[in-house]
Each structure stands twice: as C-alpha cells, then as structure tokens.
N, C-alpha and C positions, 0 to 999 in steps of 0.2 A: 444561238445565244451563248455567250461566254460564261464561264463559271462565276465571274464577278457579277454579271447581270442576273444570273440565276439566284445567287445569294441575296441580292438586293430585293428581287421579287419575293423570295421566300421570307425575307425579313419583314416586308410589308404585309404579306398574308398572315404571318404569325403575330404581328404587333401593329394593327392598323391605327392605333391611337397615336403612334409617333408620326405617321403621315398626316393625320388630321392636325396635330399640333404644329407641324411644319407649315401646312397650308394656312392655318389661322395666324401664325406669327408673321407670314409674308403678306397678309392682306393690305396693310397700309402702303407698302411699296407697289403692289399690283394695282391698287386703286389710284395712286398718284400717277403711275405709268398710263393707265387707261384714260384718265381724265385729261392729262397733259397732251398725250398723243392725239386724242379725239379733237381737242380744241385746236391744236396746231394744224392737223389735217383739214379741219373744216375752214380755218382761216386761209390755208393754202388754196383750197378749191375756190373759196369765195374771191380771193384776190386774183387768182388766175383767170377767173371769168369776169373781171372788173369792167371790161368794155361793154358788157351787157347793162350794168347798172350805174356806171360812173357818170353818165350824163344827168342822172337824177339826184345823186347824193355826192356831195363834195366830201370825200374821205381823204385825209392827208397822208395816209400810209399806202405803200405799194408792196408788191410781192418782194421787191428787193430788200425792204426792211425786215420782212419775215425771214427770208433766206439768210440774211446777215445777222441772225440772232447771235448774241454774245452773252455768255454767262458772266455775272459779276465776279470780279476777281476775289472778293472776300469769301466766296463759297469754296475755294480751295481748302480753307481751313476746316470746313465741315467735312470735306472729302477726306482729309487727313484723319480727322476724328473717327469717321466711319471705318477707315482702313485699320486704325489702331484697335477699335472695338472688335472688328471682325477677326483680325489676326490674334488679338489678345485673348479672345475667348478660348483658344487652345492653350494659353499660357497663364491661366488662373483668373481671368476676369469673369468667367461663368457663362452660362447659356443665354442669359438676358443680354449680355454684351454682344453675342453673336446675332441675336435677333435685331437689336438696335442697329448694329453695324451693317447688317444685310439690308435693312430697310433704308438706311441713309444712303448706302451705295447704289441701290436700285433707283431711288429718287434722283440722285445726282447724275447717275449714268444716263437717264432720260434727257436731262438738260444738256449734258456734254455730247450726247448723240446728235441732237439737233444742231449744235454748234459745229460738230464735225461734218454733219450732212451739208451744211452751208459751205464749208471749205471744199468738200467733195464736188458740190455743184459748181462752184467757181472753177475748180480744176478741170471739170469736163467742158465748161465754157471756154477756158483757156486753150484746151486741146481741140476746140471746135467740133466736139461730138454732139450731134443733134439727132432729132427724130427717133425712129424706132430703136436704133443702136443705143441711144442715151437711156431710153426706157428699160431696155434689157440690162445694161450696166447698172443702172440704179436699183432695179429689182434684185439682181443677184448680190449686189453689195449690201443692201439693207437686210436681205434674208440670211446671207452666209458670213459676212464679215462685219457685222454691226459692232463687234467689240473693237475692231480697228477704228471705226468712226468715232467711238467713244474715246479711244486713246488720242486720236487726232484732235478731238474737241478739247481734251484736257491740255495737250501740249500746245494748242493754238494760243493759250494764255501767254506763253513765254516766247513762242517763235513767230507768231502772226504769219501763218502760211500764205494768207491771201496777198501779201505784198509781193510774193514771187510770181503771181499770176497776172500781173498788170502788163498790158500791152504798151508798146512804145507810142503808138499813135492813137490810143484811147479805144481801140477795138476790144471786143470781148466783154464789155460791161453790161450788155443787154442779157436778160435772162430768157 
C-alpha cells in the first residue's frame, strides 16, 4: 500500500463521519444508476429473447431501437451545468455544489454510457466480431474502459460515429 492510500485509510478510520456524508450525498446518483441500468438490462434480455414471445405479443420495438439509444441533445446543457458545479466547488461555490454536480454527472454519465455502448456495438458489428470474442471484448470494455464509452456517447452528439460504420452493400446492420 502506498503512503497516499495509507493516509486515506487512516483519515477514514479517524473521521468516519466524512465517509458517511460522502456516501449519503451520492445516493441519488447511485439510485439513478441502479434503476436505469436494471431497466436497460432487463429490456435487453427481453428483446434479445423476443423469438420466444413475439408470436403472441405484437410489440413494435426491437433490440435495434434499444441499442441505438440516443440521449436528447438538450441534456448537454445539464452536463455543462454539472461540470461547472463540480469544478466550481473548488473555486468558491461550496460543498453543496460539488454534491449536486457529482450527482448530475453520475446520472448523465449513465445515459451517455449506453449511447456509447450502442456505438461500440455497431463498431464491433462493422468489424464482424461475433460470438465468444465479442462477449470477451464487451465485458472488458464495460469493466475497464467504461469512461471511454461515456466519452464516445458524449461526442456522438456532434460526430455521429455510426455513419462511419455503414457498409456499402447494406451488410452489418443485423445485431
């Protein structure tokens, strides 16, 4: 353990109220993350298994609509407000600005993550990565480089990365 980590552990043991305050202040973002991720994942599994129930229920949406999730453009302003509050807390806005900014950023990063995940999924389809290798790539990307997917989701508003993944003869559109 480095001296920095040792200092952080000692600080937590000496003053556990700060840790409790930090956890309580992040509850709205954690709750939003958990609910949105659970709903998205359950919809993904349900739509992935649609051949089982599709003959009984006429449902107009497919897995493609869920994967092509796009965050509304006006939410970029809320992202900017969250960034200003988070950064401004060190420059005189106070501790409540940091709490509000952190929760805004966590909530929006979930939305932009799923938009970036859709772009990443289209990219793997474009490269024709399938099967077990696709599962491994997806798992490692989600676990270790999720921040990059959030960034891809944010910049997808301006660059529309999916237009670069179109095949000339219409291949690669199937999920």
